[in-house]
TILOTOR-141143 format. One line per field, with one value per residue (C-alpha): residue number from 1; x, y, z. Coordinates in steps of 0.05 Angstrom, whole numbers, plus 5000, padded with zeros to 4 digits. Each point is the difference from the previous one (the first is absolute). Example, Ala and Ser with C-alpha at 12.3 -4.5 7.8 and 13.67 -1.06 7.14 Angstrom:
seq: [1_2]
east: [5246_5027]
north: [4910_5069]
up: [5156_4987]
END
This chain:
seq: [1_2_3_4_5_6_7_8_9_10_11_12_13_14_15_16_17_18_19_20_21_22_23_24_25_26_27_28_29_30_31_32_33_34_35_36_37_38_39_40_41_42_43_44_45_46_47_48_49_50_51_52_53_54_55_56_57_58_59_60_61_62_63_64_65_66_67_68_69_70_71_72_73_74_75_76_77_78_79_80]
east: [4941_4944_5010_4942_5050_5047_4973_4984_5074_5014_4954_5019_5086_4975_4949_5062_5049_4946_4984_5087_5013_4954_5012_5072_4981_4949_5052_5042_4944_5001_5068_4990_4938_5034_5061_4954_4966_5045_4977_5068_4999_4964_4934_4993_5067_4968_4993_4914_4976_5053_4980_4933_5010_5038_4940_4960_5046_5002_4924_5000_5051_4964_4929_5040_5033_4938_4965_5070_4995_4924_5016_5062_4955_4933_5076_5013_4942_4989_5069_4972]
north: [5462_5006_5013_4945_4944_5036_4979_4937_4988_5028_4950_4945_5006_5009_4935_4959_5019_4984_4931_4985_5030_4955_4937_5006_5005_4938_4964_5008_4984_4939_4974_5031_4963_4935_5006_5009_4929_4960_4934_4950_5061_4964_5033_5027_5040_5041_5061_5005_5075_5014_4971_5011_5071_5006_4959_5050_5054_4949_5005_5079_5004_4964_5014_5077_4961_4979_5059_5040_4949_5022_5080_4964_4975_5065_5055_4964_4991_5073_5017_4951]
up: [4559_5018_5092_5017_4963_5038_5062_4977_4981_5071_5035_4963_5013_5085_4996_4962_5053_5048_4973_4985_5085_5024_4960_5020_5068_4999_4970_5060_5041_4968_5027_5060_5017_4968_5037_5067_4986_4982_4998_5029_5061_5058_5017_5063_4972_4945_5000_4977_5037_4962_4941_4998_4999_4944_4967_5026_4966_4934_4988_5017_4932_4952_5014_4995_4930_4982_5011_4946_4938_5001_5007_4947_4949_4992_4997_4943_4969_5008_4969_4938]
END
């Protein structure tokens, strides 16, 4: 098999693994943020600072996921 193709396959597998890892972390952050911003809790008792930090991390992960999705699609098209 072509060494370049093998390299692309390795890069694709790595990108997919990273995508799944980040997707799992994002799902956990969404759950955490929802629990921190409980609508039934008194507003003065909400941990808004922790929710903000979690939202910022979620935004970073979302940007990474978008970039990985594009990379995965490009690698898959190269392998066709």
